[in-house]
N, C-alpha and C positions, 0 to 999 in steps of 0.2 A: 134205736139210737145209734148214731154214727160215732166212731172213735177216730182219733187222729194221732199221729206222731208229731209232737211239738219239739223240733230240733233247735239246739243252740250251738253255735260255734264259739268255743271257749277253750283256753289253755287249761288242761287238767291240773297242771302244776299250780296255776294261779287259783283255780277253784278250790283245790284241796287246802291251800294256804288260807284262803278267805273263810272257808267253812268251819275252821277251828279257831277263828279269831273273832271274839265277841264284838270288839270295836268295829272291825271291818263289816261284820254282819249288820250292825246297827247303821253304819253309813249306807250300806246297800238298801236297808229298809227305808231310810230317809229319801233315797233316790227313787224308790218304787212305791210311793204311798198309795197310788191308785190301785196297783196290783194287790198290795197288802189289804186295802180296804175291801176289795172284792172277796178276798179269802175270808176276812173277818166276818163279812156279811153272811157268807155261806156257813161259817162256823156257828153263828147265832141261829141260823135256820135249823141246824142239827139238834138244837135244844139239849146239848150235853155239856154241862159245866166243866167236865174233865178235859175237854178239848182246848188246846192252847190257841190263843190269837197268833197271828203271823209273827209278831214281836216275840211272843213266848216260844213259838216253835224255833225261831232263829236262835234264841238263847239256849234252848235244849240242844240244838244241833251243835252250836259252837262249844258248849261245855261237855258234849258227849254223854249227856244224861239220859238218853233214850226218850221215850214218849211215843205217842201214836205215830206209827211209821208213815202213814199217808200225810199227816200234817208236816212232818219233817221233810218229806219229799217235795211238798209244795214250797217249803222254805228254801230248799235247794234250788227249785225252779226260779224263785225270786232272785237268788244269788246269780244264777245263770243269766237271767234277764238284765241284771244290773251290771255284770262284768263281762258279758259276752254279747252275741248278737243272734237274734232269731233268724234262722235260715229258711230258705224256700221249702215248703212242705205240701205243695199242691198235689203231688203224686202219692202222698201218704195221708191225705185227709179223707174223711168219710170212709174209713177202712175198718175191716174186721180182721181178726187173727187169721182166718182162712185166706184172705187176700195176701197177707204178709207171707204166709207159707207158699202161696202160688208164686209170688215174686222171688222168694228164696229158691224155689225149684228152677226158675228161669236163670237166676244168678249161677246156680250150680251147673246148669246146662252150658253156660258160658265159661265154665272153669274158674269162677270167682270164689274166693273164700269167705267174703263178707256175707253175713246173713242178718236180715232184719230181726228175725226171731231170737238172735243172740244179744239183742239190745235189752238185756234184762238183769244186768248186774250194776248196781249203783256205783258211781265213781268215788263215793265216800261211804263209810259205814252208816247204814240206816237200820233202824229196827224193822222187823218183819212187816211187810205190807201185804195184807191178805186180800186186797181188792185192787183198786187203782189209786194212783198212777203206777204203771210199770216204768221203772227208771233204768236207763242203760247208758253206755258210753262206747265210743270207739276212738282209737288214737288216729291222729292225722295220717300216719304211715299206713294204717290199715284201710283207710278210705282211698288211698292213692290209686288202687287198682280199679276203682269205680270210674275214674276219669276216662278210661278207654273202653267203657261199655259200648258195644255196637248198638245201632238202631234196632229196636225190637220190631218184629212184624205186627204184633198185637198192639193196637194203639193204647190200651189201658196199661199194659206192661211198659210200653215206651214212656208213658206219662210218669210212671214211678222211676224208671231208669233215668229220665231227665232230672228228677229230683235228686237221685243219688249222685249223678254227675255234678250237680250244683253243690252238693255237700263236699265232694272231693275238691272242687274248684275253690271252695272257701279257704282251703289251706290251713284249717285249724282242727283241733280235736273236736269231738262231737259229744254232746250230752243230750239224751232224748227222754221225753216224758210221753207215755202213751196212755191216753184216757179219752 
């Protein structure tokens, strides 16, 4: 199975405001009904009545009541999709952790501080997630150094560097979901 980083350009300030506002969460839900329906279908397939629907997960997130961490992470992703924009991810699709570590080593060799493996702290408080998705964020100013990444000799690393340059060029904060 392949994994990918699903990146969203979004203001962290706006996301944090929306994530704790039940009405704003429900407005996002109404804008993203297809995404919510896919989540709910997957929840039904899990055959666990304790798992919340997307609407229930958004309610738990907004009220700070905890719940299954992965369900709240997907609720956060819905908020990012509703209030941000999906960014280029070709260079981080079909990847495993080992590849992200390889790219991080290339970034370090270029003297960059940014690390893909550091995208593992959610931008809002979430209950512990023992599996996927891994949720992380980076501030716009932390991405700025990626705009000047030189062309990598290795074409696969260059593909990922191209993605990182696109994230920097977006001029927004970044929230990522790895699954």
